[in-house]
C-alpha positions as CSV (number, residue, x, y, z in Angstrom):
1,X,-38.5,-47.3,-37.6
2,X,-35.4,-46.0,-35.7
3,X,-35.6,-43.2,-33.2
4,X,-33.2,-40.5,-33.6
5,X,-31.6,-39.8,-30.3
6,X,-30.9,-36.2,-29.7
7,X,-27.9,-35.5,-27.3
8,X,-27.8,-32.5,-25.0
9,X,-24.7,-31.0,-24.0
10,X,-21.6,-29.4,-25.5
11,X,-19.3,-31.1,-28.2
12,X,-15.6,-31.5,-27.6
13,X,-14.9,-28.3,-30.1
14,X,-17.1,-26.3,-28.0
15,X,-15.3,-27.2,-24.9
16,X,-12.0,-26.3,-26.2
17,X,-12.9,-23.2,-27.8
18,X,-14.4,-21.9,-24.5
19,X,-11.2,-23.0,-22.6
20,X,-9.0,-21.1,-25.1
21,X,-11.1,-17.9,-24.5
22,X,-10.9,-18.1,-20.9
23,X,-7.3,-18.6,-21.2
24,X,-6.8,-15.3,-23.1
25,X,-9.1,-13.5,-20.9
26,X,-7.0,-14.8,-17.8
27,X,-3.9,-13.7,-19.5
28,X,-5.0,-10.2,-20.1
29,X,-6.4,-9.9,-16.4
30,X,-2.8,-11.1,-15.1
31,X,-1.1,-8.6,-17.4
32,X,-3.3,-5.8,-16.2
33,X,-2.9,-6.5,-12.7
34,X,0.8,-6.6,-13.1
35,X,0.9,-2.9,-14.7
36,X,-1.7,-1.8,-11.9
37,X,0.7,-3.2,-9.2
38,X,3.9,-1.4,-10.8
39,X,1.8,2.0,-10.8
40,X,0.7,1.4,-7.0
41,X,4.3,0.7,-5.9
42,X,5.5,3.9,-8.0
43,X,2.8,6.2,-6.1
44,X,3.8,4.7,-2.8
45,X,7.5,5.6,-3.6
46,X,6.6,9.2,-4.6
47,X,4.3,9.5,-1.2
48,X,7.1,8.4,1.0
49,X,9.6,10.9,-0.7
50,X,7.1,13.8,-0.5
51,X,6.2,13.0,3.3
52,X,10.0,12.9,4.1
53,X,11.1,15.8,1.8
54,X,8.3,18.4,1.7
55,X,9.0,19.8,5.1
56,X,12.8,20.1,4.5
57,X,12.0,21.9,1.1
58,X,9.3,24.0,2.2
59,X,11.3,25.3,5.1
60,X,14.5,25.6,3.2
61,X,16.4,23.6,5.5
62,X,20.1,23.9,4.0
63,X,21.5,21.5,6.9
64,X,19.3,18.8,5.8
65,X,19.9,19.1,2.2
66,X,22.8,18.6,-0.6
67,X,23.9,22.0,-2.5
68,X,23.8,21.2,-6.1
69,X,24.5,24.5,-7.7
70,X,25.7,28.0,-6.6
71,X,24.6,30.3,-9.4
72,X,20.9,29.0,-9.9
73,X,18.5,31.1,-11.8
74,X,14.7,30.9,-11.8
75,X,12.6,33.2,-14.0
76,X,9.1,33.8,-13.0
77,X,6.8,35.2,-15.8
78,X,3.2,35.5,-16.9
79,X,-0.1,35.9,-15.0
80,X,0.0,39.7,-15.5
81,X,3.1,40.3,-13.2
82,X,6.3,41.8,-14.3
83,X,8.9,39.2,-15.0
84,X,11.1,38.3,-11.8
85,X,14.5,36.7,-12.1
86,X,15.6,35.0,-8.8
87,X,19.3,33.9,-8.1
88,X,20.7,31.7,-5.3
89,X,22.0,28.3,-4.2
90,X,19.9,25.4,-5.3
91,X,19.6,22.5,-2.9
92,X,18.4,19.1,-3.3
93,X,16.6,17.1,-0.5
94,X,17.4,13.4,-0.5
95,X,20.6,11.3,-0.4
96,X,22.7,11.3,-3.5
97,X,24.1,7.9,-4.0
98,X,26.3,6.8,-7.0
99,X,26.8,3.3,-8.4
100,X,29.7,2.6,-10.9
101,X,28.6,0.5,-14.0
102,X,30.5,-0.5,-17.3
103,X,29.6,0.9,-20.5
104,X,29.8,-0.7,-24.2
105,X,33.5,0.0,-24.3
106,X,34.2,-1.4,-20.9
107,X,34.7,1.9,-19.3
108,X,33.5,2.8,-15.7
109,X,30.5,5.2,-15.8
110,X,29.1,6.7,-12.5
111,X,25.5,6.6,-12.4
112,X,23.5,8.5,-9.9
113,X,21.0,6.6,-7.7
114,X,18.7,8.2,-5.3
115,X,16.9,6.9,-2.3
116,X,13.7,5.0,-2.7
117,X,14.7,3.9,-6.2
118,X,14.0,7.0,-8.2
119,X,15.4,10.1,-9.6
120,X,12.6,12.5,-8.2
121,X,13.9,14.5,-5.4
122,X,12.6,17.8,-4.3
123,X,14.7,20.7,-4.8
124,X,14.6,24.4,-3.6
125,X,16.4,27.7,-4.0
126,X,17.7,30.0,-1.0
127,X,17.2,33.3,-2.9
128,X,20.2,35.6,-2.8
129,X,19.1,38.8,-4.6
130,X,16.2,39.4,-7.1
131,X,17.1,41.3,-10.0
132,X,13.6,43.0,-10.5
133,X,11.7,42.8,-7.2
134,X,8.1,43.4,-7.0
135,X,7.4,47.0,-5.2
136,X,3.6,47.0,-5.5
137,X,0.8,44.6,-5.2
138,X,-0.7,43.1,-8.4
139,X,-3.9,44.6,-9.8
140,X,-7.0,42.4,-9.7
141,X,-8.6,41.2,-12.7
């Protein structure tokens, strides 16, 4: 009588399948970490802009900003208050840089590029004359 030997361990197919599963999981991990890294860089850029631009915009420092409009209008409504319209000069904090690129017809097109690589710059309004000023304090709830 022959004795049947029972081998213990994994077959070649099982090893190949486990390596394939490991490769797919590694690919998912790399893609996820790339996206997370992109979001972290973007958040850092917004934080840098906020740190540098918020004090200028909050104080309305027109010397440190660029005027972008002379007849800007803001309408404030809701919250139980009367509607208020404010008119004034609009200013943008941050450097406005431009770049000339070619379009599909080989024409030069001017594209705005802002500092820190984004288009998010703080803006503020220097109010000239409110058309409907608030004369009384709002009533409580």
